[in-house]
DRENSE-571467 format. One record per residue (C-alpha): x, y, z. Coordinates in steps of 0.001 Angstrom, whole numbers, plus 500000, padded with zeros to 6 digits. Layout:
N
XYZ ...
! end
This chain:
118
283070775806729759 282150777171733128 283994780414732470 282175781252729194 279745784121729634 276718785119727610 278642788163726345 281390785952724940 278819783715723205 277109786801721756 280492788094720523 281266784760718813 277830784678717145 278289788286715987 281750787494714612 280402784474712718 277564786613711302 279988789279710091 282266786607708589 279375784912706749 278097788308705564 281532789207704208 281769785924702314 278273786403700873 279171789956699802 282371788767698140 280493786046696230 277927788625695076 280768790899693901 282401788083691925 279080787163690285 278488790804689379 282007791129687965 281596788018685842 278226789086684460 279289792687683757 282820792210682476 283486788677681328 280196787878679577 280375790934677272 283985790004676450 282865786482675603 280130787885673350 282654790152671609 284923787186670965 281999785206669502 281074788172667278 284664788471666040 284743784768665213 281446785067663317 282646788127661389 285931786397660625 284045783441659199 281862785748657088 284922787580655794 286543784280654846 283437783270652884 283275786669651171 286933786479650210 286473782948648887 283387784041646941 285241786977645393 288255784844644422 286036782236642787 284097784978641013 287352786426639608 288420783004638376 285034782304636776 284907785724635097 288334785091633569 287379781542632560 284097782655630962 285839785528629180 288494783190627774 285873780710626540 283751783470625000 286809784676623087 287619781209621784 290587780416624019 291054776667624370 290480775171627821 291610771662628681 289378769074630311 291077769632633654 290489773385633447 286832772809632624 286438770325635468 288045772801637859 285722775540636608 282663773316637148 283763772552640719 284373776225641442 281037777164639893 279270774692642216 281114776160645202 280258779674643991 276561778816644013 276789777218647490 278357780418648823 275404782393647497 276855783750644283 274193783971641607 274400786849639188 275681787581635722 278078784671636168 275128782286636349 273647783744633148 276967783613631300 277657780076632529 274250778821631357 274734780558627992 278069778787627465 276506775436628367 273680775993625850 276249776919623207 278180773734624161 281372775684624709 281918774127628113 
! end
């Protein structure tokens, strides 16, 4: 300890300051990288998942609509439908309404109910 000079102590303190500054700079760089690169990627992934879910619902809605149009057309033209087919159509019609479908299918469906065809 007797051989340590003030210059050596100053050099050690300077070295520690530079080391701490470098670590702080590296941490700031990593934070910046995460906020600029990874967060937008995460948002893009969330958007893709949301769009995928919407597409699935739209596809389901369109498939149900096609089935119901064919079912309604068959009934309107006097084609016999079994109880199971009618039950299936009722379930699909309920799902169609839950997915937001409400158009000419609703009007035709209600007309067939009033006419006691389904």
